[in-house]
PyMOL CGO cylinders between C-alpha atoms (Angstrom):
from pymol import cmd
from pymol.cgo import CYLINDER

trace = [
    CYLINDER, -29.69, -19.69, 11.74, -33.11, -20.87, 12.86, 0.3, 1, 1, 1, 1, 1, 1,
    CYLINDER, -33.11, -20.87, 12.86, -35.17, -23.33, 10.87, 0.3, 1, 1, 1, 1, 1, 1,
    CYLINDER, -35.17, -23.33, 10.87, -37.53, -20.52, 9.82, 0.3, 1, 1, 1, 1, 1, 1,
    CYLINDER, -37.53, -20.52, 9.82, -34.65, -18.27, 8.72, 0.3, 1, 1, 1, 1, 1, 1,
    CYLINDER, -34.65, -18.27, 8.72, -33.15, -21.09, 6.70, 0.3, 1, 1, 1, 1, 1, 1,
    CYLINDER, -33.15, -21.09, 6.70, -36.50, -21.73, 5.00, 0.3, 1, 1, 1, 1, 1, 1,
    CYLINDER, -36.50, -21.73, 5.00, -36.78, -18.03, 4.10, 0.3, 1, 1, 1, 1, 1, 1,
    CYLINDER, -36.78, -18.03, 4.10, -33.26, -18.11, 2.63, 0.3, 1, 1, 1, 1, 1, 1,
    CYLINDER, -33.26, -18.11, 2.63, -34.01, -21.34, 0.74, 0.3, 1, 1, 1, 1, 1, 1,
    CYLINDER, -34.01, -21.34, 0.74, -37.07, -19.74, -0.84, 0.3, 1, 1, 1, 1, 1, 1,
    CYLINDER, -37.07, -19.74, -0.84, -35.11, -16.59, -1.67, 0.3, 1, 1, 1, 1, 1, 1,
    CYLINDER, -35.11, -16.59, -1.67, -32.23, -18.38, -3.39, 0.3, 1, 1, 1, 1, 1, 1,
    CYLINDER, -32.23, -18.38, -3.39, -34.56, -20.80, -5.16, 0.3, 1, 1, 1, 1, 1, 1,
    CYLINDER, -34.56, -20.80, -5.16, -36.44, -17.82, -6.63, 0.3, 1, 1, 1, 1, 1, 1,
    CYLINDER, -36.44, -17.82, -6.63, -33.25, -15.95, -7.52, 0.3, 1, 1, 1, 1, 1, 1,
    CYLINDER, -33.25, -15.95, -7.52, -31.59, -18.94, -9.16, 0.3, 1, 1, 1, 1, 1, 1,
    CYLINDER, -31.59, -18.94, -9.16, -34.71, -19.91, -11.12, 0.3, 1, 1, 1, 1, 1, 1,
    CYLINDER, -34.71, -19.91, -11.12, -35.17, -16.30, -12.24, 0.3, 1, 1, 1, 1, 1, 1,
    CYLINDER, -35.17, -16.30, -12.24, -31.54, -16.24, -13.36, 0.3, 1, 1, 1, 1, 1, 1,
    CYLINDER, -31.54, -16.24, -13.36, -32.13, -19.32, -15.48, 0.3, 1, 1, 1, 1, 1, 1,
    CYLINDER, -32.13, -19.32, -15.48, -35.30, -17.74, -16.90, 0.3, 1, 1, 1, 1, 1, 1,
    CYLINDER, -35.30, -17.74, -16.90, -33.15, -14.76, -17.86, 0.3, 1, 1, 1, 1, 1, 1,
    CYLINDER, -33.15, -14.76, -17.86, -30.64, -17.09, -19.51, 0.3, 1, 1, 1, 1, 1, 1,
    CYLINDER, -30.64, -17.09, -19.51, -33.44, -18.77, -21.46, 0.3, 1, 1, 1, 1, 1, 1,
    CYLINDER, -33.44, -18.77, -21.46, -34.85, -15.44, -22.54, 0.3, 1, 1, 1, 1, 1, 1,
    CYLINDER, -34.85, -15.44, -22.54, -31.61, -13.73, -23.53, 0.3, 1, 1, 1, 1, 1, 1,
    CYLINDER, -31.61, -13.73, -23.53, -28.73, -16.21, -23.79, 0.3, 1, 1, 1, 1, 1, 1,
    CYLINDER, -28.73, -16.21, -23.79, -30.29, -19.22, -25.55, 0.3, 1, 1, 1, 1, 1, 1,
    CYLINDER, -30.29, -19.22, -25.55, -30.92, -16.93, -28.51, 0.3, 1, 1, 1, 1, 1, 1,
    CYLINDER, -30.92, -16.93, -28.51, -27.16, -16.43, -28.77, 0.3, 1, 1, 1, 1, 1, 1,
    CYLINDER, -27.16, -16.43, -28.77, -26.58, -20.20, -28.38, 0.3, 1, 1, 1, 1, 1, 1,
    CYLINDER, -26.58, -20.20, -28.38, -24.53, -19.65, -25.23, 0.3, 1, 1, 1, 1, 1, 1,
    CYLINDER, -24.53, -19.65, -25.23, -26.63, -22.22, -23.37, 0.3, 1, 1, 1, 1, 1, 1,
    CYLINDER, -26.63, -22.22, -23.37, -29.42, -24.54, -24.46, 0.3, 1, 1, 1, 1, 1, 1,
    CYLINDER, -29.42, -24.54, -24.46, -33.02, -24.83, -23.31, 0.3, 1, 1, 1, 1, 1, 1,
    CYLINDER, -33.02, -24.83, -23.31, -32.19, -28.40, -22.33, 0.3, 1, 1, 1, 1, 1, 1,
    CYLINDER, -32.19, -28.40, -22.33, -29.41, -27.22, -20.00, 0.3, 1, 1, 1, 1, 1, 1,
    CYLINDER, -29.41, -27.22, -20.00, -31.79, -24.77, -18.32, 0.3, 1, 1, 1, 1, 1, 1,
    CYLINDER, -31.79, -24.77, -18.32, -34.43, -27.46, -17.86, 0.3, 1, 1, 1, 1, 1, 1,
    CYLINDER, -34.43, -27.46, -17.86, -31.92, -29.84, -16.26, 0.3, 1, 1, 1, 1, 1, 1,
    CYLINDER, -31.92, -29.84, -16.26, -30.58, -27.10, -13.97, 0.3, 1, 1, 1, 1, 1, 1,
    CYLINDER, -30.58, -27.10, -13.97, -34.11, -26.13, -12.90, 0.3, 1, 1, 1, 1, 1, 1,
    CYLINDER, -34.11, -26.13, -12.90, -34.81, -29.74, -11.90, 0.3, 1, 1, 1, 1, 1, 1,
    CYLINDER, -34.81, -29.74, -11.90, -31.58, -29.79, -9.87, 0.3, 1, 1, 1, 1, 1, 1,
    CYLINDER, -31.58, -29.79, -9.87, -32.49, -26.50, -8.19, 0.3, 1, 1, 1, 1, 1, 1,
    CYLINDER, -32.49, -26.50, -8.19, -35.85, -27.92, -7.14, 0.3, 1, 1, 1, 1, 1, 1,
    CYLINDER, -35.85, -27.92, -7.14, -34.09, -31.00, -5.78, 0.3, 1, 1, 1, 1, 1, 1,
    CYLINDER, -34.09, -31.00, -5.78, -31.63, -28.88, -3.76, 0.3, 1, 1, 1, 1, 1, 1,
    CYLINDER, -31.63, -28.88, -3.76, -34.53, -26.80, -2.47, 0.3, 1, 1, 1, 1, 1, 1,
    CYLINDER, -34.53, -26.80, -2.47, -36.52, -29.86, -1.37, 0.3, 1, 1, 1, 1, 1, 1,
    CYLINDER, -36.52, -29.86, -1.37, -33.44, -31.28, 0.38, 0.3, 1, 1, 1, 1, 1, 1,
    CYLINDER, -33.44, -31.28, 0.38, -32.73, -27.99, 2.17, 0.3, 1, 1, 1, 1, 1, 1,
    CYLINDER, -32.73, -27.99, 2.17, -29.34, -27.41, 0.53, 0.3, 1, 1, 1, 1, 1, 1,
    CYLINDER, -29.34, -27.41, 0.53, -29.02, -23.67, 1.06, 0.3, 1, 1, 1, 1, 1, 1,
    CYLINDER, -29.02, -23.67, 1.06, -25.26, -23.58, 0.51, 0.3, 1, 1, 1, 1, 1, 1,
    CYLINDER, -25.26, -23.58, 0.51, -25.69, -25.31, -2.86, 0.3, 1, 1, 1, 1, 1, 1,
    CYLINDER, -25.69, -25.31, -2.86, -28.40, -22.85, -3.97, 0.3, 1, 1, 1, 1, 1, 1,
    CYLINDER, -28.40, -22.85, -3.97, -26.26, -19.87, -2.93, 0.3, 1, 1, 1, 1, 1, 1,
    CYLINDER, -26.26, -19.87, -2.93, -23.28, -21.27, -4.84, 0.3, 1, 1, 1, 1, 1, 1,
    CYLINDER, -23.28, -21.27, -4.84, -25.37, -21.91, -7.94, 0.3, 1, 1, 1, 1, 1, 1,
    CYLINDER, -25.37, -21.91, -7.94, -26.69, -18.35, -7.81, 0.3, 1, 1, 1, 1, 1, 1,
    CYLINDER, -26.69, -18.35, -7.81, -23.12, -17.03, -7.56, 0.3, 1, 1, 1, 1, 1, 1,
    CYLINDER, -23.12, -17.03, -7.56, -22.05, -19.26, -10.44, 0.3, 1, 1, 1, 1, 1, 1,
    CYLINDER, -22.05, -19.26, -10.44, -24.99, -18.33, -12.65, 0.3, 1, 1, 1, 1, 1, 1,
    CYLINDER, -24.99, -18.33, -12.65, -24.50, -14.60, -12.09, 0.3, 1, 1, 1, 1, 1, 1,
    CYLINDER, -24.50, -14.60, -12.09, -20.91, -14.66, -13.35, 0.3, 1, 1, 1, 1, 1, 1,
    CYLINDER, -20.91, -14.66, -13.35, -21.94, -14.20, -16.98, 0.3, 1, 1, 1, 1, 1, 1,
    CYLINDER, -21.94, -14.20, -16.98, -24.08, -11.07, -16.43, 0.3, 1, 1, 1, 1, 1, 1,
    CYLINDER, -24.08, -11.07, -16.43, -21.27, -9.58, -14.34, 0.3, 1, 1, 1, 1, 1, 1,
    CYLINDER, -21.27, -9.58, -14.34, -18.56, -10.39, -16.87, 0.3, 1, 1, 1, 1, 1, 1,
    CYLINDER, -18.56, -10.39, -16.87, -20.63, -9.08, -19.79, 0.3, 1, 1, 1, 1, 1, 1,
    CYLINDER, -20.63, -9.08, -19.79, -21.73, -6.02, -17.79, 0.3, 1, 1, 1, 1, 1, 1,
    CYLINDER, -21.73, -6.02, -17.79, -25.37, -6.93, -18.39, 0.3, 1, 1, 1, 1, 1, 1,
    CYLINDER, -25.37, -6.93, -18.39, -26.83, -4.06, -16.37, 0.3, 1, 1, 1, 1, 1, 1,
    CYLINDER, -26.83, -4.06, -16.37, -30.42, -5.06, -17.15, 0.3, 1, 1, 1, 1, 1, 1,
    CYLINDER, -30.42, -5.06, -17.15, -30.01, -8.24, -15.11, 0.3, 1, 1, 1, 1, 1, 1,
    CYLINDER, -30.01, -8.24, -15.11, -30.51, -6.57, -11.69, 0.3, 1, 1, 1, 1, 1, 1,
    CYLINDER, -30.51, -6.57, -11.69, -33.74, -4.96, -12.88, 0.3, 1, 1, 1, 1, 1, 1,
    CYLINDER, -33.74, -4.96, -12.88, -34.94, -8.28, -14.25, 0.3, 1, 1, 1, 1, 1, 1,
    CYLINDER, -34.94, -8.28, -14.25, -34.25, -10.05, -10.94, 0.3, 1, 1, 1, 1, 1, 1,
    CYLINDER, -34.25, -10.05, -10.94, -36.09, -7.40, -8.95, 0.3, 1, 1, 1, 1, 1, 1,
    CYLINDER, -36.09, -7.40, -8.95, -39.11, -7.54, -11.27, 0.3, 1, 1, 1, 1, 1, 1,
    CYLINDER, -39.11, -7.54, -11.27, -39.26, -11.35, -11.19, 0.3, 1, 1, 1, 1, 1, 1,
    CYLINDER, -39.26, -11.35, -11.19, -38.48, -12.01, -7.53, 0.3, 1, 1, 1, 1, 1, 1,
    CYLINDER, -38.48, -12.01, -7.53, -39.06, -8.74, -5.61, 0.3, 1, 1, 1, 1, 1, 1,
    CYLINDER, -39.06, -8.74, -5.61, -35.54, -9.12, -4.19, 0.3, 1, 1, 1, 1, 1, 1,
    CYLINDER, -35.54, -9.12, -4.19, -33.29, -6.11, -4.62, 0.3, 1, 1, 1, 1, 1, 1,
    CYLINDER, -33.29, -6.11, -4.62, -29.97, -7.81, -5.36, 0.3, 1, 1, 1, 1, 1, 1,
    CYLINDER, -29.97, -7.81, -5.36, -27.04, -5.84, -6.75, 0.3, 1, 1, 1, 1, 1, 1,
    CYLINDER, -27.04, -5.84, -6.75, -24.61, -8.25, -8.38, 0.3, 1, 1, 1, 1, 1, 1,
    CYLINDER, -24.61, -8.25, -8.38, -22.54, -5.30, -9.60, 0.3, 1, 1, 1, 1, 1, 1,
    CYLINDER, -22.54, -5.30, -9.60, -21.75, -3.90, -6.15, 0.3, 1, 1, 1, 1, 1, 1,
    CYLINDER, -21.75, -3.90, -6.15, -17.99, -4.54, -6.35, 0.3, 1, 1, 1, 1, 1, 1,
    CYLINDER, -17.99, -4.54, -6.35, -17.96, -3.28, -9.94, 0.3, 1, 1, 1, 1, 1, 1,
    CYLINDER, -17.96, -3.28, -9.94, -19.69, -0.05, -8.88, 0.3, 1, 1, 1, 1, 1, 1,
    CYLINDER, -19.69, -0.05, -8.88, -17.36, 0.27, -5.88, 0.3, 1, 1, 1, 1, 1, 1,
    CYLINDER, -17.36, 0.27, -5.88, -14.39, 0.22, -8.27, 0.3, 1, 1, 1, 1, 1, 1,
    CYLINDER, -14.39, 0.22, -8.27, -15.97, 2.96, -10.41, 0.3, 1, 1, 1, 1, 1, 1,
    CYLINDER, -15.97, 2.96, -10.41, -16.78, 5.02, -7.30, 0.3, 1, 1, 1, 1, 1, 1,
    CYLINDER, -16.78, 5.02, -7.30, -13.11, 4.83, -6.20, 0.3, 1, 1, 1, 1, 1, 1,
    CYLINDER, -13.11, 4.83, -6.20, -12.00, 6.04, -9.63, 0.3, 1, 1, 1, 1, 1, 1,
    CYLINDER, -12.00, 6.04, -9.63, -14.44, 8.96, -9.37, 0.3, 1, 1, 1, 1, 1, 1,
    CYLINDER, -14.44, 8.96, -9.37, -13.11, 9.81, -5.88, 0.3, 1, 1, 1, 1, 1, 1,
    CYLINDER, -13.11, 9.81, -5.88, -9.46, 9.57, -7.00, 0.3, 1, 1, 1, 1, 1, 1,
    CYLINDER, -9.46, 9.57, -7.00, -10.16, 11.43, -10.21, 0.3, 1, 1, 1, 1, 1, 1,
    CYLINDER, -10.16, 11.43, -10.21, -7.88, 9.24, -12.30, 0.3, 1, 1, 1, 1, 1, 1,
    CYLINDER, -7.88, 9.24, -12.30, -7.44, 5.84, -13.90, 0.3, 1, 1, 1, 1, 1, 1,
    CYLINDER, -7.44, 5.84, -13.90, -4.24, 3.98, -13.08, 0.3, 1, 1, 1, 1, 1, 1,
    CYLINDER, -4.24, 3.98, -13.08, -4.67, 0.61, -14.84, 0.3, 1, 1, 1, 1, 1, 1,
    CYLINDER, -4.67, 0.61, -14.84, -6.02, -0.78, -18.08, 0.3, 1, 1, 1, 1, 1, 1,
    CYLINDER, -6.02, -0.78, -18.08, -8.61, -2.80, -16.14, 0.3, 1, 1, 1, 1, 1, 1,
    CYLINDER, -8.61, -2.80, -16.14, -9.93, 0.42, -14.58, 0.3, 1, 1, 1, 1, 1, 1,
    CYLINDER, -9.93, 0.42, -14.58, -10.02, 1.95, -18.06, 0.3, 1, 1, 1, 1, 1, 1,
    CYLINDER, -10.02, 1.95, -18.06, -12.14, -0.98, -19.36, 0.3, 1, 1, 1, 1, 1, 1,
    CYLINDER, -12.14, -0.98, -19.36, -14.49, -0.74, -16.36, 0.3, 1, 1, 1, 1, 1, 1,
    CYLINDER, -14.49, -0.74, -16.36, -15.03, 2.98, -16.95, 0.3, 1, 1, 1, 1, 1, 1,
    CYLINDER, -15.03, 2.98, -16.95, -15.52, 2.43, -20.68, 0.3, 1, 1, 1, 1, 1, 1,
    CYLINDER, -15.52, 2.43, -20.68, -18.26, -0.11, -19.98, 0.3, 1, 1, 1, 1, 1, 1,
    CYLINDER, -18.26, -0.11, -19.98, -20.07, 2.55, -17.93, 0.3, 1, 1, 1, 1, 1, 1,
    CYLINDER, -20.07, 2.55, -17.93, -19.60, 5.18, -20.63, 0.3, 1, 1, 1, 1, 1, 1,
    CYLINDER, -19.60, 5.18, -20.63, -20.82, 2.76, -23.31, 0.3, 1, 1, 1, 1, 1, 1,
    CYLINDER, -20.82, 2.76, -23.31, -23.91, 1.85, -21.29, 0.3, 1, 1, 1, 1, 1, 1,
    CYLINDER, -23.91, 1.85, -21.29, -26.62, 4.30, -22.28, 0.3, 1, 1, 1, 1, 1, 1,
    CYLINDER, -26.62, 4.30, -22.28, -29.46, 2.24, -20.82, 0.3, 1, 1, 1, 1, 1, 1,
    CYLINDER, -29.46, 2.24, -20.82, -31.77, 3.40, -18.07, 0.3, 1, 1, 1, 1, 1, 1,
    CYLINDER, -31.77, 3.40, -18.07, -30.09, 0.97, -15.66, 0.3, 1, 1, 1, 1, 1, 1,
    CYLINDER, -30.09, 0.97, -15.66, -26.84, 2.95, -15.61, 0.3, 1, 1, 1, 1, 1, 1,
    CYLINDER, -26.84, 2.95, -15.61, -26.69, 4.25, -12.04, 0.3, 1, 1, 1, 1, 1, 1,
    CYLINDER, -26.69, 4.25, -12.04, -24.40, 7.20, -12.75, 0.3, 1, 1, 1, 1, 1, 1,
    CYLINDER, -24.40, 7.20, -12.75, -25.73, 10.71, -13.19, 0.3, 1, 1, 1, 1, 1, 1,
    CYLINDER, -25.73, 10.71, -13.19, -24.78, 13.05, -16.01, 0.3, 1, 1, 1, 1, 1, 1,
    CYLINDER, -24.78, 13.05, -16.01, -22.11, 14.86, -13.97, 0.3, 1, 1, 1, 1, 1, 1,
    CYLINDER, -22.11, 14.86, -13.97, -20.46, 11.53, -13.04, 0.3, 1, 1, 1, 1, 1, 1,
    CYLINDER, -20.46, 11.53, -13.04, -20.50, 10.44, -16.68, 0.3, 1, 1, 1, 1, 1, 1,
    CYLINDER, -20.50, 10.44, -16.68, -18.90, 13.73, -17.73, 0.3, 1, 1, 1, 1, 1, 1,
    CYLINDER, -18.90, 13.73, -17.73, -16.23, 13.35, -15.02, 0.3, 1, 1, 1, 1, 1, 1,
    CYLINDER, -16.23, 13.35, -15.02, -15.53, 9.75, -16.08, 0.3, 1, 1, 1, 1, 1, 1,
    CYLINDER, -15.53, 9.75, -16.08, -15.29, 10.88, -19.70, 0.3, 1, 1, 1, 1, 1, 1,
    CYLINDER, -15.29, 10.88, -19.70, -12.72, 13.49, -18.68, 0.3, 1, 1, 1, 1, 1, 1,
    CYLINDER, -12.72, 13.49, -18.68, -10.77, 10.91, -16.64, 0.3, 1, 1, 1, 1, 1, 1,
    CYLINDER, -10.77, 10.91, -16.64, -10.70, 8.56, -19.66, 0.3, 1, 1, 1, 1, 1, 1,
    CYLINDER, -10.70, 8.56, -19.66, -9.49, 11.41, -21.89, 0.3, 1, 1, 1, 1, 1, 1,
    CYLINDER, -9.49, 11.41, -21.89, -6.61, 12.13, -19.48, 0.3, 1, 1, 1, 1, 1, 1,
    CYLINDER, -6.61, 12.13, -19.48, -5.70, 8.42, -19.25, 0.3, 1, 1, 1, 1, 1, 1,
    CYLINDER, -5.70, 8.42, -19.25, -5.70, 8.02, -23.04, 0.3, 1, 1, 1, 1, 1, 1,
    CYLINDER, -5.70, 8.02, -23.04, -3.57, 11.15, -23.56, 0.3, 1, 1, 1, 1, 1, 1,
    CYLINDER, -3.57, 11.15, -23.56, -1.08, 10.04, -20.91, 0.3, 1, 1, 1, 1, 1, 1,
    CYLINDER, -1.08, 10.04, -20.91, -0.76, 6.52, -22.34, 0.3, 1, 1, 1, 1, 1, 1,
    CYLINDER, -0.76, 6.52, -22.34, -0.54, 7.52, -26.00, 0.3, 1, 1, 1, 1, 1, 1,
    CYLINDER, -0.54, 7.52, -26.00, 2.69, 9.51, -25.46, 0.3, 1, 1, 1, 1, 1, 1,
]
cmd.load_cgo(trace, "trace")
């Protein structure tokens, strides 16, 4: 990676990580999951890592800070990041890949797959990437899974 490429990546991950913390402040401090003080301290550390050229550290922090939106299926997070940073990052790619495989297979085989599909069916926000026909198919797949596992 050239010096210029590294600088571009440093700027990108600084913006993404700071935007993630802004999101935490806006949505998670209300629920007392993290404090404003924590966010302030982390932002200072991010700036320090940026100034010292620690790209690996910034990338790791971004990965760490995006765990909560992934685990809670916070589908609004991607939209927020794009609006704040102009970077089109999809933190749910592997999650969506799992759903796509279920759609292709036409059946659910594990409880984890069931929970993933249910989070899609329960998400009625505009950020849900699945079209009506996919939602109907997933609903049918869930119905079959529930009937099979109730017996």
